[in-house]
C-alpha positions in Angstrom: 288.0 88.6 26.3 290.0 89.8 23.3 293.4 88.4 22.3 295.9 91.2 22.6 298.4 89.2 20.5 296.2 89.9 17.5 296.3 93.7 18.1 298.5 96.0 16.1 299.0 99.2 18.1 300.6 102.6 17.4 301.8 104.5 20.5 302.9 108.2 20.3 305.3 109.7 22.8 306.6 106.2 23.5 310.2 107.1 24.5 309.5 107.8 28.1 307.0 108.2 30.9 303.5 107.0 30.3 304.1 106.1 26.7 307.1 103.9 27.6 305.0 102.1 30.3 302.2 101.5 27.8 304.7 100.1 25.3 306.3 97.7 27.8 303.0 96.5 29.2 301.5 95.8 25.8 304.7 94.3 24.6 304.7 91.9 27.6 301.1 91.0 26.7 302.1 90.2 23.1 300.8 93.1 21.1 302.4 94.2 17.9 303.7 97.7 18.2 304.8 100.8 16.3 306.4 103.3 18.7 306.7 106.9 17.7 308.6 109.8 19.3 310.8 112.7 18.3 313.5 111.6 20.8 314.8 108.7 18.7 317.7 107.7 20.9 315.5 107.1 23.9 312.9 105.4 21.7 315.5 103.0 20.4 316.3 102.1 24.0 312.7 101.3 24.6 312.5 99.1 21.5 315.7 97.3 22.6 314.2 96.7 26.1 311.0 95.3 24.6 313.0 93.1 22.2 315.0 91.6 25.0 312.5 91.5 27.9 309.2 91.0 26.2 309.4 87.6 24.3 305.7 87.6 23.5 306.1 90.8 21.4 306.9 89.5 17.9 306.7 92.9 16.1 308.0 96.2 17.4 308.9 99.1 15.1 310.5 102.4 16.4 310.2 105.5 14.2 311.4 109.0 14.8 308.3 111.1 14.4 307.3 114.6 15.4 303.5 114.4 15.6 303.2 117.9 14.3 304.7 116.8 11.0 301.8 115.7 8.8 304.1 114.2 6.1 306.0 112.1 8.6 302.9 110.8 10.3 301.5 109.6 6.9 304.9 107.8 6.2 304.9 106.0 9.5 301.3 104.9 9.2 301.9 103.7 5.7 304.9 101.7 6.8 303.0 100.0 9.6 300.1 99.1 7.2 302.6 97.7 4.7 304.3 95.5 7.2 301.4 94.5 9.4 298.4 94.9 7.2 296.2 96.7 9.8 296.0 99.1 12.7 293.7 98.0 15.6 294.6 100.6 18.2 296.0 104.2 18.1 297.1 105.6 21.5 297.6 109.3 21.2 299.8 109.8 24.2 302.5 112.4 23.2 302.2 115.7 24.9 304.1 118.7 26.4 303.5 121.3 29.1 304.4 125.0 29.3 304.1 126.9 32.5 303.3 130.6 33.2 300.8 133.4 33.5 298.8 133.7 30.3 299.6 137.4 29.9 303.3 136.7 30.3 303.7 133.6 28.1 305.6 133.6 24.8 302.8 133.1 22.1 305.1 130.7 20.2 305.5 128.4 23.2 301.8 128.6 24.0 301.0 127.6 20.4 303.6 124.8 20.5 301.6 123.1 23.3 298.4 123.4 21.4 300.1 122.2 18.2 301.6 119.2 19.9 298.9 118.0 22.2 295.7 118.8 20.2 296.8 119.2 16.6 299.1 116.1 16.9 296.2 114.1 18.2 294.1 115.3 15.3 296.7 114.4 12.7 297.4 110.9 13.9 293.7 110.2 14.2 293.0 111.7 10.8 295.4 109.4 9.0 294.7 106.2 10.9 290.9 106.5 10.7 290.5 105.6 7.0 292.1 102.2 7.6 289.8 101.6 10.5 286.7 102.8 8.7 287.6 100.5 5.8 287.8 97.5 8.2 284.8 98.7 10.2 286.9 98.1 13.3 289.3 100.0 15.5 290.0 101.8 18.7 291.5 105.3 19.3 292.6 106.2 22.8 293.3 109.8 23.5 295.3 111.1 26.5 293.6 114.0 28.1 294.1 114.9 31.8 292.1 115.7 34.9 293.1 119.2 33.8 291.0 118.6 30.7 288.0 118.7 33.0 289.0 121.2 35.7 291.5 123.8 34.8 294.6 124.8 36.7 296.2 128.2 37.1 299.4 129.0 35.2 298.9 126.2 32.6 296.4 127.7 30.2 297.8 126.2 27.0 298.0 122.7 28.5 294.4 122.9 29.9 293.1 124.3 26.7 294.7 121.5 24.7 293.4 118.8 27.1 289.9 120.3 27.1 290.2 120.3 23.3 291.2 116.6 23.2 288.1 115.7 25.2 285.8 117.6 22.8 287.5 116.2 19.8 287.1 112.7 21.2 283.5 113.0 22.0 282.7 114.4 18.6 284.7 111.7 16.9 282.9 108.9 18.7 279.6 110.2 17.3 281.1 110.1 13.8 282.7 106.7 13.9 280.6 104.6 16.2 278.6 103.4 13.2 281.8 101.7 11.9 282.3 99.8 15.2 285.2 102.2 16.1 285.7 103.0 19.7 287.1 106.2 21.1 288.3 106.4 24.7 289.5 109.4 26.7 292.0 108.8 29.6 292.2 111.6 32.2 295.3 110.9 34.4 295.9 113.0 37.5 299.4 114.0 38.4 301.8 111.3 37.3 305.6 110.9 38.0 307.0 111.7 34.5 309.4 114.3 32.9 306.4 116.4 32.0 306.9 118.6 35.1 310.7 119.1 34.5 311.5 122.8 34.6 308.2 123.8 36.2 307.4 124.6 39.9 305.2 121.5 40.0 306.8 119.0 42.4 304.7 115.8 42.8 305.1 113.8 45.9 306.6 110.5 44.9 304.8 108.7 47.7 301.3 109.7 46.6 301.4 110.7 42.9 300.5 108.1 40.2 303.2 106.2 38.3 303.1 105.6 34.6 302.3 101.9 35.1 298.9 103.0 36.6 297.9 104.6 33.3 299.3 101.7 31.3 297.1 99.2 33.1 294.1 101.4 32.6 294.7 101.6 28.9 295.2 97.8 28.7 291.9 97.3 30.5 290.2 99.7 28.0 291.6 97.8 25.0 290.4 94.5 26.4 286.8 95.5 26.7 284.4 93.2 24.9 283.7 94.2 21.2 280.5 96.3 21.2 281.3 97.9 24.5 283.8 100.6 25.4 285.1 102.8 28.2 284.5 106.2 26.8 285.9 108.4 29.6 287.9 107.4 32.6 289.7 109.3 35.4 292.8 107.8 36.9 293.5 109.5 40.2 295.6 108.9 43.3 294.0 108.1 46.7 295.9 110.9 48.4 296.9 114.4 47.4 299.7 114.1 44.9 301.3 117.3 46.0 300.8 117.4 49.8 304.1 116.8 51.6 306.2 117.2 48.5 309.4 119.3 48.6 309.5 122.4 46.6 
């Protein structure tokens, strides 16, 4: 069993939802954290909560960062390295959803989903990897979706980005396995977050997943014995996450 208190972890999209749940759980376990999100006010609240409620977490930085901004990503990674000396785990969690028929969608909004979900995952991985390769050790966890395996109507950009994350991750694992770097892909099913705000999707609160389900999965993935990895995992509810919901 690995010691999580020795892990230095970057989490994107940490201001709410799944990212917040991951940050709180890993903070409770004693990991050293850098939290990134473009919503800095909410991110500061998460950092304050961890500082007050997670006494085992001795290091927690919160940085405003749009993961589409290459310069800002490089600055945040450099700051974490300067203060902590290493990055053990990168959790590429930040993501957005746009809804609509492909032939009716605004191309700019469609591109924004791809740019955030897929390009953002690439950028963060791109600038963390040299540090991991140098140490010959590290773990990148990429948040895809069950819709990165089986597409859904009216969400072509989201599905394309999540399929892309899966392909990126599989390709990356073949590149960096020789350096003892692990790459894991998490495929959550419908989870109760703000992702669906403004869309017709109305998850049933009694059956849909909660962010803590995904956080526990990620913790288990991190704690795998060195030399082994969970490469690809689906997290799904037992019952239909939409059946019986109010629309």
